[in-house]
MDAnalysis code that builds the backbone (N, CA, C; Angstrom):
import MDAnalysis as mda
import numpy as np

u = mda.Universe.empty(564, n_residues=188, atom_resindex=np.repeat(np.arange(188), 3), trajectory=True)
u.add_TopologyAttr("name", ["N", "CA", "C"] * 188)
u.add_TopologyAttr("resid", np.arange(1, 189))
u.add_TopologyAttr("resname", ["MET", "ARG", "PRO", "LEU", "ILE", "LEU", "THR", "CYS", "LEU", "ALA", "PHE", "ALA", "LEU", "ALA", "PRO", "THR", "ALA", "SER", "PRO", "ALA", "GLN", "GLU", "TYR", "LYS", "ILE", "GLU", "PRO", "LEU", "LYS", "GLN", "ALA", "ALA", "PRO", "ALA", "ASP", "VAL", "PRO", "GLY", "ALA", "VAL", "ARG", "ALA", "ALA", "LEU", "SER", "GLY", "GLU", "GLY", "TYR", "LYS", "LEU", "GLU", "ASP", "GLY", "GLN", "GLY", "LYS", "THR", "TYR", "ALA", "GLU", "PHE", "TRP", "LEU", "ARG", "LYS", "ALA", "VAL", "PRO", "ALA", "SER", "GLU", "LYS", "PRO", "GLY", "GLY", "ALA", "LYS", "GLY", "ALA", "ILE", "GLN", "PHE", "PRO", "PHE", "LEU", "THR", "GLU", "GLY", "GLU", "LEU", "LEU", "GLY", "ALA", "LEU", "ASN", "PHE", "PRO", "GLY", "GLU", "GLY", "HIS", "ASP", "TYR", "ARG", "ASP", "GLN", "SER", "ILE", "ALA", "LYS", "GLY", "VAL", "TYR", "THR", "LEU", "ARG", "TYR", "GLY", "LEU", "GLN", "PRO", "VAL", "ASN", "GLY", "ASP", "HIS", "LEU", "GLY", "VAL", "SER", "PRO", "TYR", "ARG", "ASP", "TYR", "ALA", "LEU", "LEU", "LEU", "PRO", "ALA", "ALA", "LYS", "ASP", "THR", "SER", "LEU", "ALA", "ASP", "LEU", "PRO", "ALA", "LYS", "ALA", "LEU", "THR", "ASP", "ARG", "SER", "SER", "GLU", "SER", "ALA", "GLY", "THR", "SER", "HIS", "PRO", "ALA", "VAL", "LEU", "MET", "LEU", "VAL", "ALA", "PRO", "PRO", "PRO", "TRP", "PRO", "ARG", "SER", "THR", "ARG", "SER", "SER", "PRO"])
u.atoms.positions = np.array([
    [-38.338, 33.761, 24.891],
    [-37.354, 34.029, 25.497],
    [-36.709, 34.011, 26.829],
    [-37.616, 34.151, 27.585],
    [-37.444, 33.822, 29.580],
    [-37.038, 32.825, 29.725],
    [-38.079, 32.175, 28.941],
    [-38.077, 30.115, 30.070],
    [-36.522, 29.618, 29.294],
    [-36.138, 30.614, 27.779],
    [-34.931, 29.683, 26.956],
    [-33.977, 30.023, 27.769],
    [-33.833, 31.539, 28.011],
    [-32.568, 31.982, 29.502],
    [-32.446, 31.286, 30.468],
    [-33.648, 31.056, 31.303],
    [-33.655, 30.491, 32.582],
    [-33.076, 28.978, 32.313],
    [-33.815, 28.661, 31.173],
    [-33.640, 26.872, 31.174],
    [-31.479, 27.000, 30.857],
    [-31.182, 27.693, 29.890],
    [-29.896, 27.882, 29.708],
    [-29.126, 28.014, 30.942],
    [-29.609, 28.721, 31.674],
    [-28.748, 29.135, 33.098],
    [-28.680, 28.174, 34.162],
    [-29.589, 27.705, 34.481],
    [-30.219, 26.372, 35.111],
    [-28.941, 25.333, 34.314],
    [-29.144, 25.290, 33.472],
    [-28.057, 24.088, 32.963],
    [-26.688, 24.756, 33.383],
    [-26.432, 25.444, 32.761],
    [-25.199, 25.773, 32.826],
    [-24.662, 26.074, 34.504],
    [-25.299, 26.365, 35.410],
    [-24.665, 26.297, 37.197],
    [-25.278, 25.128, 37.698],
    [-25.941, 24.225, 37.453],
    [-25.969, 22.743, 37.996],
    [-24.587, 22.196, 37.918],
    [-24.285, 21.763, 36.585],
    [-23.315, 20.929, 36.878],
    [-22.132, 21.565, 37.550],
    [-21.962, 22.442, 37.304],
    [-20.518, 23.618, 38.249],
    [-20.706, 23.317, 39.647],
    [-21.860, 22.884, 40.276],
    [-22.129, 22.765, 41.607],
    [-21.666, 21.744, 41.892],
    [-22.028, 20.707, 41.789],
    [-21.486, 18.936, 41.597],
    [-22.442, 18.394, 40.857],
    [-21.395, 17.600, 39.529],
    [-22.839, 16.665, 38.744],
    [-23.061, 15.713, 39.357],
    [-22.440, 15.171, 40.409],
    [-23.242, 13.844, 40.972],
    [-24.148, 14.126, 42.201],
    [-25.232, 15.455, 42.669],
    [-25.916, 15.946, 43.158],
    [-27.081, 16.216, 41.994],
    [-28.065, 16.219, 42.670],
    [-29.857, 16.530, 42.251],
    [-29.830, 17.567, 42.169],
    [-30.032, 19.012, 41.562],
    [-30.250, 20.304, 41.815],
    [-31.808, 20.398, 41.101],
    [-32.444, 21.822, 41.832],
    [-33.589, 21.732, 41.686],
    [-33.674, 23.466, 41.779],
    [-34.774, 24.147, 40.724],
    [-34.761, 25.660, 40.158],
    [-36.770, 25.933, 41.310],
    [-35.764, 26.799, 41.902],
    [-37.545, 27.064, 42.554],
    [-37.710, 28.666, 42.631],
    [-38.721, 29.307, 42.263],
    [-39.088, 30.630, 42.245],
    [-38.723, 31.411, 43.161],
    [-37.695, 32.752, 43.139],
    [-37.361, 33.782, 44.521],
    [-38.639, 34.798, 44.684],
    [-38.869, 35.206, 45.021],
    [-40.065, 35.270, 45.382],
    [-39.333, 37.696, 45.941],
    [-38.654, 37.757, 45.186],
    [-37.670, 38.958, 46.375],
    [-36.846, 39.501, 45.307],
    [-36.874, 40.684, 44.900],
    [-35.226, 41.877, 44.099],
    [-34.113, 41.109, 43.847],
    [-33.415, 41.466, 43.075],
    [-32.345, 41.413, 42.971],
    [-31.082, 42.245, 44.239],
    [-30.247, 41.650, 44.608],
    [-29.956, 42.517, 46.140],
    [-29.763, 43.817, 45.735],
    [-29.564, 44.659, 46.700],
    [-28.870, 46.040, 46.552],
    [-27.694, 46.223, 45.858],
    [-26.682, 45.261, 46.064],
    [-25.284, 44.908, 45.289],
    [-24.876, 45.283, 44.122],
    [-26.492, 45.270, 43.052],
    [-26.478, 45.501, 41.763],
    [-26.697, 46.950, 41.152],
    [-26.353, 47.832, 41.012],
    [-26.148, 48.755, 40.967],
    [-27.765, 49.450, 40.165],
    [-28.000, 50.501, 40.026],
    [-29.193, 51.166, 40.218],
    [-29.674, 50.516, 38.896],
    [-29.158, 51.230, 37.653],
    [-29.863, 50.952, 36.398],
    [-29.740, 49.907, 35.874],
    [-28.693, 48.836, 36.252],
    [-28.714, 47.012, 35.770],
    [-29.620, 46.610, 36.465],
    [-29.902, 46.838, 38.177],
    [-30.770, 46.441, 38.659],
    [-32.178, 46.751, 38.409],
    [-32.563, 48.053, 38.037],
    [-33.677, 48.847, 37.234],
    [-34.149, 47.413, 36.010],
    [-33.593, 47.128, 35.560],
    [-33.308, 46.369, 34.355],
    [-34.598, 45.115, 34.426],
    [-33.633, 44.395, 36.001],
    [-33.976, 43.083, 36.420],
    [-35.493, 42.827, 36.302],
    [-35.668, 41.594, 36.276],
    [-37.243, 41.255, 36.937],
    [-37.329, 41.312, 38.107],
    [-38.288, 41.696, 38.773],
    [-38.654, 41.953, 40.452],
    [-38.521, 40.521, 41.372],
    [-38.536, 39.143, 40.128],
    [-37.861, 38.228, 41.492],
    [-37.421, 37.759, 40.894],
    [-36.715, 36.467, 41.183],
    [-35.477, 36.028, 40.932],
    [-35.758, 34.005, 41.215],
    [-35.090, 33.257, 40.767],
    [-35.154, 31.702, 41.143],
    [-33.398, 31.303, 41.844],
    [-33.526, 30.884, 42.594],
    [-32.928, 29.697, 43.281],
    [-33.002, 28.377, 42.792],
    [-31.327, 28.150, 42.941],
    [-31.070, 26.836, 42.666],
    [-30.489, 26.085, 44.269],
    [-31.421, 24.160, 44.308],
    [-31.290, 24.179, 45.350],
    [-30.659, 22.819, 45.325],
    [-29.579, 22.606, 46.071],
    [-29.381, 20.805, 45.551],
    [-30.097, 19.789, 46.647],
    [-30.270, 18.876, 46.592],
    [-30.736, 17.735, 47.052],
    [-31.265, 17.993, 48.117],
    [-30.671, 18.672, 49.305],
    [-30.740, 18.835, 50.747],
    [-31.973, 20.279, 50.930],
    [-32.052, 20.760, 49.817],
    [-32.769, 21.814, 50.130],
    [-31.831, 23.490, 50.608],
    [-30.293, 23.714, 50.572],
    [-29.598, 24.114, 50.146],
    [-29.520, 24.881, 49.101],
    [-29.818, 26.426, 49.175],
    [-29.514, 27.373, 48.163],
    [-27.879, 27.429, 47.805],
    [-27.022, 26.709, 46.000],
    [-26.322, 27.116, 45.854],
    [-26.047, 28.129, 45.452],
    [-27.158, 28.929, 44.257],
    [-27.222, 29.778, 44.034],
    [-28.313, 31.127, 43.463],
    [-28.517, 32.140, 43.645],
    [-29.587, 32.657, 43.252],
    [-29.846, 33.671, 42.064],
    [-30.602, 33.942, 41.101],
    [-30.532, 34.478, 39.912],
    [-31.704, 35.054, 39.215],
    [-31.340, 36.335, 38.900],
    [-32.464, 36.811, 38.278],
    [-32.486, 37.255, 36.871],
    [-32.869, 37.700, 36.096],
    [-33.312, 37.384, 34.230],
    [-33.566, 38.932, 34.078],
    [-32.688, 39.478, 33.251],
    [-33.394, 40.848, 32.628],
    [-34.927, 40.855, 31.992],
    [-35.416, 41.810, 32.563],
    [-36.894, 42.126, 31.965],
    [-37.007, 41.529, 30.552],
    [-35.957, 41.832, 29.982],
    [-36.349, 42.098, 28.292],
    [-34.495, 41.807, 28.186],
    [-34.384, 41.056, 26.677],
    [-33.531, 41.037, 25.606],
    [-32.971, 41.476, 25.040],
    [-32.578, 42.671, 24.417],
    [-32.304, 42.942, 23.049],
    [-32.078, 42.509, 22.011],
    [-33.265, 41.565, 21.883],
    [-32.396, 40.867, 20.791],
    [-32.092, 41.459, 19.519],
    [-31.058, 40.912, 18.396],
    [-31.133, 41.418, 17.414],
    [-31.834, 41.003, 16.508],
    [-32.406, 40.049, 16.427],
    [-33.281, 39.120, 15.711],
    [-33.977, 37.924, 16.164],
    [-35.185, 37.075, 15.541],
    [-36.238, 36.326, 16.185],
    [-35.455, 35.359, 16.808],
    [-35.429, 34.909, 17.828],
    [-34.937, 33.702, 18.245],
    [-34.998, 32.363, 17.127],
    [-33.830, 31.730, 17.447],
    [-34.047, 30.766, 16.481],
    [-33.167, 29.850, 16.653],
    [-32.507, 28.792, 15.316],
    [-31.650, 28.169, 15.638],
    [-30.573, 28.244, 15.527],
    [-29.675, 27.274, 16.021],
    [-27.774, 27.835, 15.817],
    [-27.552, 27.923, 14.885],
    [-26.651, 29.088, 15.217],
    [-25.540, 28.777, 13.769],
    [-24.145, 28.604, 13.803],
    [-24.555, 27.221, 13.316],
    [-22.559, 26.710, 13.409],
    [-22.324, 26.342, 14.670],
    [-21.465, 26.753, 15.500],
    [-20.863, 26.823, 16.707],
    [-21.970, 27.183, 18.332],
    [-22.486, 28.717, 17.238],
    [-22.862, 29.702, 18.385],
    [-24.503, 29.360, 18.176],
    [-25.056, 28.884, 19.614],
    [-26.528, 28.666, 19.590],
    [-27.229, 29.578, 19.811],
    [-27.110, 30.680, 20.160],
    [-27.739, 31.797, 20.398],
    [-27.657, 33.136, 19.606],
    [-27.521, 33.468, 18.237],
    [-27.164, 34.249, 17.308],
    [-27.856, 35.830, 17.154],
    [-29.079, 35.531, 18.065],
    [-29.565, 36.847, 18.267],
    [-29.258, 37.364, 19.456],
    [-28.266, 37.373, 20.106],
    [-28.167, 37.749, 21.678],
    [-26.359, 38.508, 20.987],
    [-26.112, 39.501, 21.772],
    [-24.990, 40.358, 21.563],
    [-23.972, 40.461, 22.281],
    [-22.557, 40.185, 21.838],
    [-21.962, 40.335, 22.988],
    [-21.575, 41.422, 23.805],
    [-21.473, 41.146, 25.061],
    [-20.797, 41.669, 25.963],
    [-22.418, 42.634, 26.661],
    [-23.862, 42.092, 26.254],
    [-25.084, 42.467, 26.457],
    [-25.693, 42.015, 27.635],
    [-26.080, 42.367, 28.530],
    [-26.710, 41.833, 30.209],
    [-27.607, 41.043, 29.831],
    [-27.443, 39.583, 30.608],
    [-28.744, 38.485, 30.768],
    [-29.156, 38.966, 32.134],
    [-28.380, 38.627, 33.239],
    [-29.084, 39.521, 34.201],
    [-27.737, 39.453, 35.882],
    [-28.235, 38.552, 36.751],
    [-27.404, 38.367, 37.393],
    [-27.387, 37.783, 38.603],
    [-26.550, 37.210, 39.255],
    [-26.426, 35.640, 39.960],
    [-25.685, 36.629, 41.420],
    [-26.171, 35.965, 41.982],
    [-25.357, 35.910, 43.634],
    [-25.298, 33.981, 44.284],
    [-23.796, 33.843, 44.682],
    [-23.538, 32.727, 45.359],
    [-23.562, 33.428, 46.884],
    [-24.937, 32.472, 47.353],
    [-24.437, 32.889, 48.777],
    [-22.897, 31.917, 49.723],
    [-22.563, 31.193, 49.117],
    [-21.036, 30.801, 49.357],
    [-20.200, 30.943, 48.004],
    [-19.283, 29.718, 48.488],
    [-18.254, 30.058, 47.221],
    [-18.400, 29.027, 46.041],
    [-18.934, 29.700, 44.876],
    [-19.059, 28.924, 43.995],
    [-18.065, 28.837, 42.889],
    [-18.448, 27.895, 42.041],
    [-17.445, 27.203, 40.897],
    [-17.952, 28.138, 39.523],
    [-17.159, 27.718, 38.498],
    [-17.646, 28.468, 36.758],
    [-17.573, 27.153, 36.103],
    [-17.145, 27.442, 34.872],
    [-16.895, 26.494, 34.024],
    [-15.863, 25.562, 33.762],
    [-14.642, 26.629, 34.405],
    [-13.624, 26.004, 34.099],
    [-13.277, 24.970, 35.230],
    [-14.050, 25.586, 36.834],
    [-14.117, 25.007, 37.635],
    [-13.114, 25.584, 38.811],
    [-13.601, 27.266, 38.157],
    [-12.527, 28.554, 39.114],
    [-13.010, 28.038, 40.164],
    [-12.636, 28.667, 41.581],
    [-13.326, 29.590, 42.397],
    [-13.873, 30.423, 42.553],
    [-15.436, 30.967, 42.492],
    [-15.762, 32.343, 42.586],
    [-16.405, 32.063, 43.594],
    [-15.609, 34.132, 44.226],
    [-15.649, 34.617, 46.297],
    [-17.309, 34.438, 45.993],
    [-18.358, 34.228, 47.380],
    [-19.686, 34.476, 47.584],
    [-19.420, 36.260, 47.416],
    [-20.912, 35.841, 46.444],
    [-21.071, 37.310, 46.106],
    [-21.786, 37.670, 44.907],
    [-22.206, 38.888, 44.611],
    [-22.890, 39.107, 43.356],
    [-22.674, 39.587, 42.065],
    [-22.740, 38.954, 41.278],
    [-22.363, 39.065, 39.826],
    [-23.365, 39.329, 39.202],
    [-23.458, 40.193, 37.797],
    [-24.119, 40.039, 36.790],
    [-24.015, 39.297, 35.779],
    [-24.606, 38.834, 34.868],
    [-24.043, 37.909, 33.531],
    [-24.251, 38.714, 32.523],
    [-23.225, 38.545, 31.518],
    [-23.426, 38.794, 30.427],
    [-22.670, 38.067, 29.566],
    [-23.497, 37.925, 28.468],
    [-23.766, 37.176, 27.572],
    [-22.243, 36.972, 26.113],
    [-21.075, 36.525, 26.107],
    [-20.010, 36.658, 25.421],
    [-19.891, 35.316, 24.586],
    [-19.273, 35.354, 23.451],
    [-19.085, 34.281, 22.968],
    [-16.719, 33.406, 23.001],
    [-16.770, 32.344, 23.268],
    [-15.369, 31.695, 23.288],
    [-14.397, 32.071, 22.072],
    [-13.896, 32.535, 22.037],
    [-12.684, 33.151, 21.245],
    [-12.057, 31.954, 20.292],
    [-12.079, 32.098, 18.873],
    [-11.724, 31.663, 17.626],
    [-10.675, 31.670, 17.809],
    [-9.519, 30.886, 18.719],
    [-7.767, 30.415, 18.365],
    [-7.513, 30.022, 19.180],
    [-6.191, 29.645, 19.364],
    [-5.423, 27.826, 19.500],
    [-6.069, 27.675, 21.386],
    [-5.499, 28.723, 21.693],
    [-5.850, 28.176, 23.195],
    [-7.181, 27.658, 23.548],
    [-8.200, 28.049, 22.963],
    [-9.284, 27.314, 23.053],
    [-9.889, 26.369, 22.302],
    [-8.915, 25.910, 21.221],
    [-9.697, 24.942, 20.470],
    [-10.259, 23.393, 21.063],
    [-11.309, 22.909, 20.837],
    [-11.467, 21.805, 21.572],
    [-12.769, 22.064, 23.120],
    [-12.443, 23.170, 23.001],
    [-13.083, 23.703, 25.095],
    [-14.384, 23.233, 25.207],
    [-15.198, 23.811, 24.066],
    [-16.478, 22.506, 24.015],
    [-16.967, 23.063, 22.540],
    [-17.789, 22.298, 22.167],
    [-18.273, 22.513, 20.963],
    [-18.993, 23.705, 20.384],
    [-19.734, 24.843, 21.156],
    [-20.349, 26.016, 21.427],
    [-19.325, 26.619, 22.055],
    [-19.901, 27.687, 20.927],
    [-19.256, 29.196, 21.618],
    [-19.681, 30.053, 22.527],
    [-20.902, 29.378, 22.945],
    [-21.821, 30.650, 24.242],
    [-21.166, 30.533, 25.476],
    [-21.135, 31.680, 26.031],
    [-20.800, 32.132, 27.298],
    [-21.494, 33.049, 28.702],
    [-21.594, 33.177, 29.747],
    [-22.568, 33.977, 30.310],
    [-20.900, 34.146, 31.222],
    [-20.878, 35.423, 31.484],
    [-19.563, 36.043, 32.140],
    [-20.197, 36.539, 33.657],
    [-19.379, 36.647, 34.589],
    [-19.867, 36.719, 35.271],
    [-18.857, 38.498, 35.849],
    [-19.620, 39.168, 36.282],
    [-18.811, 40.479, 36.355],
    [-19.390, 40.760, 37.844],
    [-18.442, 41.312, 38.530],
    [-18.284, 41.912, 39.954],
    [-20.110, 43.283, 39.966],
    [-21.193, 43.010, 40.618],
    [-21.544, 43.037, 40.056],
    [-22.054, 44.923, 41.008],
    [-21.013, 44.994, 41.442],
    [-20.708, 46.922, 42.057],
    [-20.115, 47.341, 41.256],
    [-19.432, 47.135, 40.215],
    [-18.703, 47.499, 39.060],
    [-19.441, 47.714, 38.010],
    [-20.513, 46.988, 37.197],
    [-20.856, 46.917, 36.766],
    [-22.179, 47.833, 36.991],
    [-22.222, 48.875, 36.344],
    [-23.204, 50.023, 36.645],
    [-23.838, 50.501, 35.568],
    [-23.811, 49.752, 33.524],
    [-24.084, 50.641, 32.542],
    [-25.060, 49.277, 31.839],
    [-26.101, 49.561, 31.055],
    [-27.147, 48.982, 30.848],
    [-26.253, 48.492, 29.339],
    [-25.448, 48.733, 29.012],
    [-24.497, 49.286, 27.906],
    [-23.927, 48.250, 27.669],
    [-23.727, 47.455, 26.475],
    [-22.917, 46.394, 25.954],
    [-21.663, 46.881, 26.117],
    [-21.010, 45.575, 26.905],
    [-19.052, 45.539, 26.920],
    [-18.198, 45.138, 25.492],
    [-17.257, 45.976, 25.391],
    [-16.949, 45.647, 24.468],
    [-16.026, 44.133, 24.453],
    [-15.821, 42.766, 24.023],
    [-14.987, 41.973, 23.959],
    [-13.720, 41.779, 25.015],
    [-12.985, 42.947, 25.217],
    [-11.606, 42.969, 25.818],
    [-12.123, 43.606, 26.971],
    [-12.950, 44.407, 26.813],
    [-13.241, 44.818, 28.943],
    [-14.351, 43.839, 29.142],
    [-15.136, 42.967, 28.763],
    [-15.831, 42.206, 29.404],
    [-14.955, 41.020, 29.695],
    [-13.963, 40.234, 29.514],
    [-12.836, 39.344, 29.311],
    [-12.379, 39.914, 31.033],
    [-11.646, 41.339, 30.694],
    [-11.114, 41.651, 31.933],
    [-11.887, 42.187, 32.984],
    [-13.384, 42.479, 32.786],
    [-13.877, 43.358, 33.870],
    [-14.017, 41.540, 34.791],
    [-14.323, 40.173, 33.218],
    [-15.414, 39.081, 33.988],
    [-13.853, 38.545, 35.083],
    [-12.712, 38.763, 34.857],
    [-11.319, 38.379, 35.415],
    [-11.245, 38.258, 36.584],
    [-11.785, 39.534, 36.955],
    [-11.765, 40.540, 38.655],
    [-12.839, 38.935, 39.476],
    [-13.757, 38.210, 39.159],
    [-14.480, 37.594, 39.280],
    [-13.842, 36.241, 39.310],
    [-12.973, 35.680, 38.958],
    [-12.391, 34.124, 39.209],
    [-10.588, 35.140, 39.730],
    [-10.888, 35.686, 40.133],
    [-9.458, 36.595, 40.720],
    [-8.015, 35.628, 39.800],
    [-8.468, 35.487, 38.129],
    [-7.145, 34.512, 38.158],
    [-7.143, 35.384, 36.461],
    [-6.061, 35.391, 35.316],
    [-6.275, 36.195, 34.087],
    [-7.062, 35.698, 33.387],
    [-8.041, 34.375, 33.751],
    [-9.266, 33.462, 32.690],
    [-10.699, 34.596, 33.431],
    [-11.217, 35.057, 32.641],
    [-12.667, 35.489, 32.745],
    [-13.544, 34.248, 33.847],
    [-14.706, 34.317, 34.830],
    [-15.371, 33.532, 34.962],
    [-15.871, 33.159, 34.254],
    [-16.463, 32.176, 33.692],
    [-17.874, 32.208, 32.343],
    [-18.536, 30.654, 32.984],
    [-20.065, 30.301, 32.491],
    [-21.325, 29.864, 32.454],
    [-21.067, 29.205, 31.242],
    [-21.027, 28.073, 30.450],
    [-21.059, 27.486, 29.724],
    [-22.893, 27.525, 29.532],
    [-23.165, 28.168, 28.069],
    [-24.805, 28.333, 27.924],
    [-24.671, 27.267, 27.392],
    [-26.237, 26.092, 27.446],
    [-26.269, 24.968, 26.553],
    [-27.662, 25.214, 26.558],
    [-28.369, 25.190, 25.438],
    [-29.619, 25.107, 24.975],
    [-30.251, 23.886, 25.560],
    [-31.229, 23.529, 25.970],
    [-32.250, 22.536, 26.241],
    [-32.500, 21.754, 25.822],
    [-32.793, 20.282, 25.339],
    [-33.522, 19.900, 24.290],
    [-34.647, 20.141, 23.535],
    [-34.930, 19.641, 22.695],
    [-36.579, 19.875, 22.268],
    [-37.074, 19.164, 23.338],
    [-38.707, 19.646, 23.447],
    [-39.249, 19.266, 24.037],
    [-39.699, 18.388, 23.093],
    [-40.328, 16.821, 23.984],
    [-40.390, 15.681, 23.031],
    [-42.151, 16.355, 22.334],
    [-42.093, 15.613, 21.211],
    [-43.180, 15.886, 20.537],
    [-44.598, 14.713, 20.982],
    [-45.826, 15.212, 20.881],
    [-46.457, 13.968, 21.600],
    [-46.633, 12.758, 20.802],
    [-47.056, 11.767, 20.907],
    [-46.838, 10.506, 19.654],
    [-48.469, 10.328, 19.949],
    [-49.654, 10.903, 20.400],
    [-50.935, 10.723, 20.523],
    [-51.489, 11.490, 19.526],
    [-52.097, 10.554, 18.716],
    [-53.012, 11.011, 17.623],
    [-54.417, 11.479, 17.319],
    [-54.224, 12.570, 16.766],
    [-55.865, 13.274, 17.314],
    [-57.185, 12.258, 16.934],
    [-58.025, 12.224, 17.199],
    [-59.527, 11.347, 17.288],
    [-59.651, 11.850, 15.039],
])
């Protein structure tokens, strides 16, 4: 489960930084910042990851939840939802932008620490054709996200909008990684 979420967040963050640059993920041997409230911080892994550009500059740092309470065993997509085992509003991790960041919509996200929660793109005329999938990680100001409890959709989008400073939530589109190639080598 953790490698899947890690890969999805890597795919979600890199294109927002700059699609023309190369990025790499490196281990980060430190706990989430003190800006993340106690109960949430305790649920995160003690080590994180950093996303660096080709010059070694850190674009983002993130920490995953130690365990995500999935509602079912991870499996394939169900229609436009790639992660049906996750619950809307569920805590996935935390993210730090050491400088200005950007979300999937290219909204500017201020330097700072955010929590990441799972959300689904609404099914309404406003979002028609935006993406083939409905799965997103929403960024919430970490200092205000103090509970592990799942957030209802309205509270999730309202709190995430604060991260972008607009009426639209700050979102990272989650895309499942392509399947690993199967070995073409034959057995003796």
